C-alpha positions in Angstrom: 40.2 -100.8 -255.2 42.6 -103.7 -254.9 45.1 -104.6 -252.2 48.0 -106.9 -251.4 48.1 -109.2 -248.3 51.6 -110.3 -247.4 54.1 -111.0 -244.6 56.9 -108.4 -244.5 60.5 -109.5 -244.7 62.6 -109.5 -241.5 64.8 -106.6 -240.8 68.4 -107.2 -241.9 69.5 -105.7 -238.6 67.8 -108.3 -236.4 68.3 -112.0 -236.0 65.2 -112.9 -233.9 61.7 -113.9 -235.0 59.8 -111.0 -233.3 57.0 -109.6 -235.4 57.5 -112.3 -238.0 53.8 -113.5 -237.8 52.3 -110.2 -238.8 50.3 -109.9 -242.0 49.9 -106.6 -243.8 47.1 -105.4 -246.1 48.4 -102.7 -248.3 46.3 -100.9 -251.0 47.8 -100.6 -254.5 48.3 -97.1 -256.0 45.9 -96.1 -258.8 47.3 -92.7 -259.7 50.7 -91.5 -261.0 53.1 -89.8 -258.7 54.1 -86.2 -259.4 57.1 -84.2 -258.4 56.4 -80.9 -256.6 58.3 -78.1 -258.4 58.9 -76.1 -255.3 60.1 -78.8 -252.9 61.1 -81.6 -255.2 59.1 -84.1 -253.1 57.2 -86.9 -254.8 53.4 -86.8 -254.1 50.2 -88.4 -255.1 46.5 -87.6 -254.7 45.8 -91.3 -253.9 45.7 -91.4 -250.1 44.7 -95.1 -250.1 48.2 -96.1 -251.2 49.5 -94.7 -247.9 47.4 -97.1 -245.8 49.0 -100.3 -244.4 46.9 -102.3 -242.0 48.4 -105.0 -239.7 46.6 -108.3 -238.9 47.5 -111.2 -236.7 46.7 -113.8 -239.3 46.2 -114.0 -243.0 42.6 -115.2 -242.5 41.7 -112.0 -240.6 43.2 -109.8 -243.3 41.2 -111.8 -245.9 38.0 -111.5 -243.8 38.4 -107.7 -243.6 38.9 -107.4 -247.3 35.8 -109.5 -248.0 33.7 -107.6 -245.6 34.6 -104.3 -247.2 34.4 -105.5 -250.8 38.2 -105.1 -251.5 39.7 -107.2 -254.2 42.9 -108.7 -252.8 45.9 -110.9 -253.7 47.7 -113.0 -251.1 51.5 -113.2 -251.5 52.9 -116.1 -249.5 56.6 -116.5 -248.7 58.5 -119.5 -250.0 60.7 -121.2 -247.5 64.4 -120.8 -248.4 66.7 -123.7 -247.9 69.7 -122.7 -245.8 72.8 -124.8 -245.7 74.3 -125.3 -242.3 78.0 -124.6 -242.4 80.7 -124.7 -239.8 84.3 -123.5 -239.7 85.6 -127.0 -239.8 84.0 -127.6 -243.2 86.7 -125.3 -244.7 89.3 -127.9 -243.9 87.4 -131.1 -244.7 89.1 -133.7 -246.9 86.0 -134.5 -248.8 85.3 -130.9 -250.0 83.2 -130.6 -253.1 83.9 -127.0 -253.8 87.3 -125.6 -254.8 89.4 -123.6 -252.3 88.8 -119.9 -252.9 91.7 -118.4 -251.0 
């Protein structure tokens, strides 16, 4: 049994930082998904793949995995660099980019 430990991405509909420090331990699926002929729903007999456990820190998630003998992989986010832009930059005389309008 193996699992992934990661921080979920922020919701696109929110701009705040609420729930941004949560770590999730999610089990990987070990069986193939099948399509039910009657309903058309996709299903699996692997119930572990439905489990998502939330932890306050990465260390607590790792400790839980070690205590229960679960192989795990930690996926850490890389910080993205964001350029600060303002409306007045569109009209700057020292623009490096070409005008797009």
